[in-house]
N, C-alpha and C positions, 0 to 999 in steps of 0.2 A: 725966246726963252721963257717969257712970262706965260705964253699959251701952253707950252710943254709942262711947266711946273703946275699950272692950274689943272691940266688934264690928269697928271699923275696924282695930284692931291685928291681930285674927285674919284679917280680910280681906286686909290687906297681907301677912301671913305666907304666906297661901295663894297669893299671886301672885309671891313672890320667885323661885320656880323658873323662871318664865317671863321674868324680867327680862333674861336674857342673849341673847335672840333678836336676830338681825340685823334691823334695821328694813327694811320693804319699800321698795324704791327706792334702798337704800344700795349704794355701790360699795366694794369692797375689793381691794387689790392683793395678788398672791401672787408676789413677786419675789425674786430671789437677792441677798443682801447680802454674799456671801463674796468677791466681787471688788471690793476697794476700790482705786480708782485715784488718789485725791487726798485730802488731809487738811489741815485747818487748825483753829486754835483761836480762839474768841471769849472774851469775859469769863467767860461762864458755861457755854459749851458747846463740845464738840469736834464738828466737822463732817466727815462722811465722805461723799465722792462715790463712787458705785459704778455698775456697769452697770445696776443696777435702781433707781436713784434716789438719794436722800440719806437718811442717818440721822444723828441727833445723839445725843451722850452728855452728859448733865448732869453737870458736874464734881463737884457736891456730892452730889446724890441718887443718881447712878449710873443714872438712868433713860434708856432708849432711846426715841427717837421717830422714826417713819418719815415721809418726805415724798415725795409722788409727784404725778402728774397729778390725783389726787383732791383734793389740798390746794392745787392751783393751779399746780404746776410746768408749764412748757411741754413738757418732755420728761422722760426718765428716764435715758438713757444718758450719763452724765457723762464729759467729757473732762478737765476740771480745775476746781478751785474755789479761792477765796481769800477770806479775811476781812479787811476794811479796818477797822483799829482807830480810824482818824481819823473815819470817817463811821458806824461801827458797822453796816456792811452786809456781806452775803455775796454775792459774785459767783460765778455758776455758768455755766460754758460747757459745752455739750453736743457730742457727736460730730458732729452735723449743723450746727454753728455757731450754733445758737440760744443765747440768753443769758437767764438770769434774774437779777434783782437782788432779794435778800431784804432788806427794810428794815422792821424792827419786825415787825408782823403783816401787812405787805403784800408782795406779790410783783409785781414789774414785769417785763414781757417786753420785752427789747431785741432787736429783730429786724433791725436795720440790716444786719448782715453776712449773716444768713440770707436776707434778701430781695434782696440785691444780686446782680446777674447779671454774668457776664464776668470774675469774679475768679479763676477756676480753683480751686486748692486753698484752701478756706476754713476748714480745720481750725484751731482755737484751741489752741495747744500749751501756753501758760503765761500767767499773769496776774501783773503786777508793779505795786505801788502806789507813788505819790509823793503824799502828802497825799490830796486828794480825787480825784486822777486815776488812772485805771487804764490801764496800757500792756499791750495784748494782743499776744502773739507769735502771729502768724497764718501760714498757709501762703503768703500773698501779700505780707505786709509787716506794718506796725505800725498798730494802731488805738488811738487815745487816747479814752477815755470820761471825761466829767465825771460823776461819780457823783451829785453833788448836783442837777445839772440833768437827769441821766439822758439824755444825748445825746452823740453823737460830736463830739469837739472837733477832731480832726484825723486824717489818715491819711497814713502815710509809706511810699512805695514806694522803697526804698533800693537796689534792684538797679542794675546798670549801665544808664545812660541813663534811670533812673526806672522800671525794669521790676520785675515781680514777683520777690520773693525770699523763700523760706521762712525765717521767724524761729523758732529753736528756743526761745530764752529771753532775757529782758532782765534786766539788773542795773543799778541806779542807785547811784552813789557821789558824794556831794556834789551838784554840779550837772552831772555827766557821766552820759550814758546809754550803756550798752554792749549790743550785740545780737549774740548768736552765731547764725550763719546757715549755710545750705547752701553759702555761698561764703566762709566765714571769719568773722572777728570785726570788727564795725564800732563806731565810737565817735563821739559828737557831744556838743555842749554843750546842756544844756537851756535855757540863756539865749539860744540862737540862735533868732530868730523865724522862720527859714527852714528848719526841720527837714523840711518837706515837700519840699524840694529835695534830691535825692540827693547833690548836690555838697557839702552841709553835713556829710556823713558821711565819716569817715576809716577806711579799711580798714587794720587792723594788718598790718604786714609786718616787714621787716628792721630798720627804724628803731625799732620797738618791741620788738625781740628776740622777735618772735612765734615760738612753737614750731613752727608749721606744721601743716597739716592742719585738721580741723574739730573744734571744741570742742562736745561734746554737751550740756554744761550749764555755767552760770556762776552765781556768787553773790557778793554784796557782803558782806565780813566784815572788821571791824576796820580799815577804811580801805583794804583791798585788794579787787581783783577776783580771785576764784579761778575757775579753769577746768579742766575735765576734757579732757585730750588723750590719747586712747588709754588706756594703763595708767598714765599719769602725771598729776599735778596741779600746775599752775603758778599763780603769783599775779602780779598786775600792779599797779604804781603808776607814778608819773611816770617812773621810771628804766627801766621796761620789764618784760618778763616774766622770771620766774626760777623755777626748779624748787624745789618744796617737799619736805619730808620726809614729806608725808602719803601714806599708802598708797593707791594708785590702781588696783590691779588689779580689773577687772570693775566699777568704779564707773560707774553710768549717770547719776547726777545728784547735785547738791549742794543742800543746804538749810540755811538759818540759822534757828535757833530757840533762844530763851532764852539768847542770847549765846553760842551754840555753833555751830560749823560741823559739819554732818552729812554724811557720805558714804554714799551709798545703793547697795548692790549687792544682787543677788537674795537672797543668803544671809548678808549681813553688813551691819551698821550700825555705823559708828564715829563717835564724837563727839569733836571737838577743841576745846580752849580757845584763847584768843587767842595763846598761845605755841606753838600747834600740838602741844601735848601731848595724848595720848589720855586722855579722861575716862571714856569708855564704849566697850567693844568687844563688840558683841552679835552672836553667830553661832550659829545653831541651826537646821539644816535641818528638824528634826522639827516645829518650832513655827511657822516661817515659811519659805516657799520661793520667794516671788515678790514681794519688797518693791518697791512702786511709789513710795512717799513715806513721810516720817517727820517727826514733830515731837517736841519735848520738852514735857512738861507742867510746870507751875510747881513741882511737887515733884521734878522731874528724872527722872520715869519716862519711858520711851521708848514712843511710840505709833506703831506701824508699820501703814501701809496695805498690806495684803498682797493679791495678786491671786487667792489661792485660799482664804485662811482668815480673811478679814474684817479687823477691827481687832484687832491683836495688841499687848498691853500687857505690858511687863516693866520691872523696876527695875534689875536687875543682870545679866540674861541667864541666870539659873539657873531662874527660875520664870516661866511665861508664862500669860496668860489671853487667850482669844479672845472678843471682844465683837462681837456682831452680832445683829440681829433674826432671828427665825425666818423661814425661807422655803425654797423648793427650792434645789438646788445649781446651777441653770442657768437662763438666760433662754430657752434653746431649748425648743421644744415642737412635737411632731408630732401627738400624740394625747392627749386627756384622756378618761378613762372612769370613770363612777361605778359602783361595785360594792359592795353590802352596807355602806353607810355610809362609804365611803371614795372618794377620787378618786385614780386612778393616772395619773401623768404619764409618758409615753414621749417622751423628748427627741431621739431620733435623727432623722436627716434622709435624704431621698432626692433626688438631683439631678434636674434637668429631663430628663436622659437616662436616668433610672431607675438610676443608679449609687449605691453607698454613699458616705457622707461621713466615716465612721470616727469618729463622735461617741463619746466615752468617758464620758459623764455618767451611765451606768447608768439608774436610774429613781427616781422619788420618789413618796411617798404622803402625801396630806392626810387626816388622821383626828384626831378629837377636837380640832379647831381648831389643829392643828400639822402642820408638814411634817417628814417624815423622808426622807432621801436614801440610796440604796444604790448605791455605786460602788466603784471600786478605792481611793478615798480611805479608806474605812472597812471594805471587804471585799476583801482581796487577791485572792480568787478571781475577782473581776470584771475583773481587769486585761486579759484578752484580749477582753472582750465589747465589741462596737461596734454602734452604731446600733440601739438598742431603739426600734422604731417603733410597736409595738402590744402590748397586754397583756390578760390576763383572769385570773380567780381561781377556783379550785375552793373554794367556801365550806365544803365538808364537811371539808377538811383544811388550809385556808388556804394551799395551794400556789398560787403565782402562775406563770403561763406567759407568758414574754416573747418576743415575736417580734423576733429580731435580723435586720437586713437584711445581715448579714455572717456571723454564726456559726451561724444556724439557730434552733432553739427552745431557750430556757433555762428550766429548771424551778427555781424559787426557793422553797425550803421555809421554814417558820416559824422553823427554827433557823439560817437564813441560809446553808444549804448549797446548792450549785448542781449541777445536772446538765444537760449540754448534749446535745441530740439533733441528730445530723447524719447524713451518709450512711452512717456505720458502725453505727449502732444504731437506725435508723428508716427509714421509706420516703422521707424527705426526700432531695432530689437537689442536687448541686452545680450551680452556674450554668453554662450553656453559654457557652463562651468565657472564663469566669472560674472555674476549678475550685477556687480558694481560698475562694470565698464560697458561702454558702447564704442566699438572700435571702427570708426569711420576711416577709410583709407583712399577714397576717391570722391571728388565733387566736380561736376561738369555741367555747364549750362548748354542746352541745345539751341537750335535755331529759333525755336518758338518760346524761348526763355523758361523752359521747364528745367528744374534743377534735379539732376540725377546724382544719387549718392550710393556708393558701394561700401559694404561692411565686411568685416572678417568674423568668422565664428558664429554665424547665425543660419537659420534654415531658409530665410528669405534675404539674400545678401544684396539685392538691388532695390532701391526705393526711388520714387520720383515725387517731388513737390511741384505740382503744376503751377503755371503762371498765376492761376487764381487762388493758389494756396492749398489745394487738395493733395493729400498724401496717398500713395499706393505702393505696395510692396510686391516683389516678384521673387519666386523661388524656382529652382531647377532640379526637382527631386530625383529625376532619373539619371542625372549626370553628376550632381553634387551629393555624393554618398556620405562624406564626412566633412562637416563644416570647418573642422580644424585644419584641413589640408587645402582650403579653397581660396576664395576671392581675396586678392591683394591689390587691386587697382582697377581703373576705369578709363576708357577712351570712347569717344563718339566720332564716327566717320561722317563723310559728306552725305551718305545715304541714310543717316540717322540710325545706323546700326550701333549697338552698344557692345564694346569689346571688354570683357572682364578677364584680367589676369588671374590665373589660378596658382596656388602654391603647389609646386611640384607636379602639376597635372595638366598644364596647357592653357587653353583659352576657351571661353564661352562667348559666342556671338549671338546677340538677341536683337530682334527688330521690332519688338512690341507685341508680336503675336506668336512667333516661333523662335526657337533657339537651336544652336548647334555647338558641339564641343570639338575643338581642334586640338589634336594631341601630337605625340612625338613619333608615331609610326608612319610608314609610307602612305597607307590608305586612310590615315586618321588626321591629316593636316601636314605631316612631314616636317614638323618643327624640330630643329636640331637641339641636342642637349636634353636636359630633364627638368629645367626650371625656367620660367619666363620672368624676366626682370623688368623689361621695358616694352612699352607700346607707344608708337608715334605715328601720326598721319602726315604724309608728305604732300606736296603741292599738286600731285597728280592723283590724289585720293588712294594712294597705296599705303598699306599699313606695314610698317617696319617693326620687327619683333627682335628684341635683344634677349639672348638666353645665356646660360652658363657655358655654352659652346658655340658662340658666334651669333650670326645674324640670319634672319629669314625675312622674306617679303611676300605679302599677299597683294598682288597687283589688281586683280579683277574683283574688287570688293563688292561691286553690284551683284555679282553672282556667287557670293561666298557660301550660299546655302546649296549650291549645286555640286558639291564634292570637290571644291578647289583645294589643291595642295600648295604649300609654300614653295616659293622659288628661293634658291640659295645662291646669292651673288658670289662670283669668283674673282679673285684678284691675283695678279702675278707676284709671287714671292720667291726670290732666289732662282728665277728662271722657270718656275713651275706654276701652273694654275692651281690655286687652292681656294677652298671655301673661305669667305671673308671672316677674318678674325676667329677662326674655328677653335683656336687654342686659348681664347680669352673669355673671361667672365664679363659679359656686357652689362653694365649697370644702368646706362641711360643713352638716349639718342636724341639729337635735336636737328632741326631742318633750318638752313639759312635761306636768305632771300633768293639764292640761285638754286634752291632745291638740293643743295649739297648736304651731306650728312656728317655731323659731328658725333663721334661715338666715344663715350666714356667707359673706362674699364678699371680693373684693379692695378693696371700697369701703365697708366697714362691715357692720353686722349688723341684720337685720330680725326682727321678731316678727309672724307672721301668724296669723289665725284657724285653727281646726282644718282647714278645707277649703282654706285658702290664698287665699281671695277677699277678705279684709279685712286691711289693714295696721293693726297696733296700735301698734308702736313702731319707731323707727329710730334707731340710734346710730352716730356716727362720731367722729373726733377733734375735729371742730369743735363738736359739740353735747353732748359727754359726756367723761368721763375715759378713754374707750377708748384703750388704749396705742398701737394702730396700726389703720389702716383694714383691713389684711389680717388677717382672722379665719380661721385655718386649722383650728380644731377647737372644738367646743362640747360640754359635757356638763352635766347638771343633777342636783343633789342632790335626788332626788325627795321626800325627807322634809322638807327645809327650803325647797325652791323656789329655792335659790340657783343662778344660772346662771353657769358658768365659761367664759370665753372665752380660748382659747389664740391669741395673736396673734403677728405678726412681731416684737414687742417684749416678749413675756412674757405672763403670765397675770393677768387681772383678772376679778373676779366682780361680779355684779349680783343683788341680792335681788329675785327675781320674786314674782308674786302667785298662783302656782299650785303646789300640791303634789299628791302621789299621794293619791287618794281611799281611804277605809277602808271595810271591810265593816260594821263596827259602831262607832257613834259613842260610845265610852265614855271617851275622853280628849280633851277639847276644850282647846286652847291659845289664849289671847287675848294678844296682845302689840302694843305695850307695855301693861302693865296693872300699876299705874295709869297713866293718861294724865296726865302732869304738866304744870304751867304752861309755856307756850312751845312745846309740841309741836304741830307743824302738818303732820305726815306722815300716813301711812296706817296704820290699825289692822288687824292681821291676825287672822283667826279660822280656825284649822286643826284637822285631825283630823276632817274632815267626809266624808260620803259624796258621790259624784259628783252634781253638779247639785242639791245640797241647797238648800232654801229657808231663808233666814235672815232673821228679823225681829228688830229691835232696838227695845225699848220703854223708856220711863222707868219709874221705880219704881211709878208709878200705872197702868201698862199702856197708856199712850198711845204709839202707833206713831210712831217718828221716822225709821226707815230700813228698807228691805227690799231684798234682793238674792239672787242665785243664785251658788253657789260655782263657782270655777274649779277643776275637779278636786276636791281635798280642802281648798280654802281659799277663804274669802270675805274681802272687804275692806270697810272703812268709812272714809270720810274725816273722821269725827267731826262731820259736819254733818247737819242735818235736811233734810226734803224741800224746804224753802225756801232752802236754802243757808246757813243760819245755824249758827254753831258751837253744838254742844250744850253746855248750861250744866253747871256742876259738879253731880255727883251720881252715883248708882249706876244703871246701865242693865242691863237683862236682855237676854240673847241667846237667842232661841227658835229651835231648829233642827229641821227635819223632812226626812227623805229623800223622793225623788219619789213613792214609793207609800205613804207614811205609816206604814210599818212600823217605823221607827226614829226616835226623837226624842232631843234633848239640850238642856240648858239651861246657860248660863254667865252670868257677870256682868262688867261693865266699870265701873271707877271712874274718873271724869273729875274732875280738879282743875284749875280755871282760875285 
């Protein structure tokens, strides 16, 4: 018994290093939590709604937890949230008017407003509770939800004649309901059974000593209704509105928390007691600069929902702490690129007319399971940089080269210093018609460490900075007639050919001495559609082209100058052979370790076999946690097999089952290992050669499973050939490469 226990102890110790692998098939979000728009407190947790989902802070343990579509949320872009202490439920309203109700460990989707047509502006501005009822301030009126029944109880259209009227916020005092609107402030009695009749609502005016104008926010506090009117704050009781002594300059909203009235301005939070005396005055632009919401904790600490710095906590305004989960600094994404163990996020954007958008989010890097962002927030030299849309890295010196669609080429060194290449110190040119901009849209290092740079809107759209630092520009005058309809990206194949995407006119291929244009007609390249959106090189040196009408492939790239036309892969759809995704706008393509193709479109993402003839997977918002159906960029961590999708709503990743193959199988990783009770996922075996044969036997040598690796990884569902779960025990993994010159052995422990 002692020998067996010792063996198992050593076996487990040998597996611990593999226990942190992300399981195959698991999704992970990579979202920003720095922009907190709404905050509330429950009994044990603080709830923070952000543009990237929800995170919670455990009051006792101080632990953070993220909630997203992976956890069952309907959306991630929060408009407002509120916790109902009566029902112990969290209500979350999103920017698109969808609603989630979190009750215990369940999430209920309330889609009544989202599904309803003809309402016009359906934004939900605020949530106010009265016992189990939730009063929603909407762009068209008031919606009342019964939280216990999870259904709409009533809807009030209180505008003139029962018309739509935007409600900014509701406050309830005793049995009276007050609504501040785009047309002034309205009041009604909750005891009135005819609140759906607009005639039941009284608009405040001269008889109520109404201050005039529009109140942007109201709150019920100590028997009064307080309201923000311009730079002043008034309060109302039966005798009418009267001016208070409360500081009102720049106040955008009011909040009641822990029996205090809180005024919220971008740079200042003030807390008042029932006598309107200041109990806290928090102002510090260095630690919070865009306060959206605030509450007091039970210990009277101030918790600020800041639009740039996450959850900011302070007790007295002298010391501050920023609390938020790790993530990139923005939800925006233009390009994701895997380079040498890291993912680089370029968040800039280009308009449909190929103009800059002046995004100032810098760039972010995902490495060692964490995100680090670089922008003017932490690097002042980044202040003028706009629209980083592409990036690469020189691994020899860790310099990153960032393509800015406004400033030119930015060289970012490991010491965080910057050098900008523009028309004054390189062959880059200013944009025709917009001399203030240099619109770089492609940066690629070739095998000899020459940096190639593509530009939009210039007569010489391709430049190269040699390894020695010399700059040269190239133009293609007989095929690029109009610079404003031309180069939009760059690819280099294994033959050192440069492939330039063209706006609405195909591709240019350039080998340093000669060039050729590939177009959309049969004798001109045969590319489908009318616009090239994506270029990618696969593991067999074939160039895959994504267009607005599907996919094309140039296989024989060595002979591209000999009149080669594109091949159109066909796939079986509905029993018929059809061109691959010919009805889809292809935004991006990525190649995994098994040479399979991930293809991102406006309607989701597909995984196809290496030749594109067999569909393996399809994800959209309806059948997966995918954040948005519009997938704009894909990159793959070739070592882990994790696939990163950049979407219109941020970044999410999926752990695929293919990794980069190895030349020598001297480090086999099996995960999870051990396989513990209750696990019903996929077991991964990586560190394999390409198309390695993998046999799994029990300890007696009886074969229970056999497969071929996808690139450098094989998978096992934990079942034998009969579909039965493998019983508890130790299983041997016997691996051999295709020609039998390399072998490896590993073990799997299964505990049922």
